[in-house]
C-alpha positions, 0 to 999 in steps of 0.5 A: 146253444149247442147240443148237449149229444149227437142224434135227434134234434134237441129241442128248447123248452117253450117255458123258459124260452118265453122267459129268455131261458134257452134250455135244451129238453131231454127226450125220453125214447121210452115214453116219447116224451120231453122234459125239461131239466129246469121247469115242470114242462113235459110234452110230445114233440108235437105240443113242443113244436106248436108252443115254440111256435107261439113263441116265435110271435115275440119275435116277429119283427127280428129281422126287421130294421126300424129307422122311423120311431115317430109314436105320436 
C-alpha cells in the first residue's frame, strides 16, 4: 500500500493486519501516538513495531516452496 503523504514512514495497523486488512495508521505529533482509522488500536511506535513482529509469525513460510505434501 502506498503512503498517504511524504515524511515519516506510515505503519500498518497490527490489529487490522491480523485480519488481512492493509490499513495505514495516522501519527499524532503532539502525543507521539499512532492510531488506526478503522479500528480502536492506538499505540506508540515501539508498541506498533512489536505487534507487527508478532503478525509476521503468520507469514513465516511465505518465501518457502513446498513440493512434498505427505501429511500422513
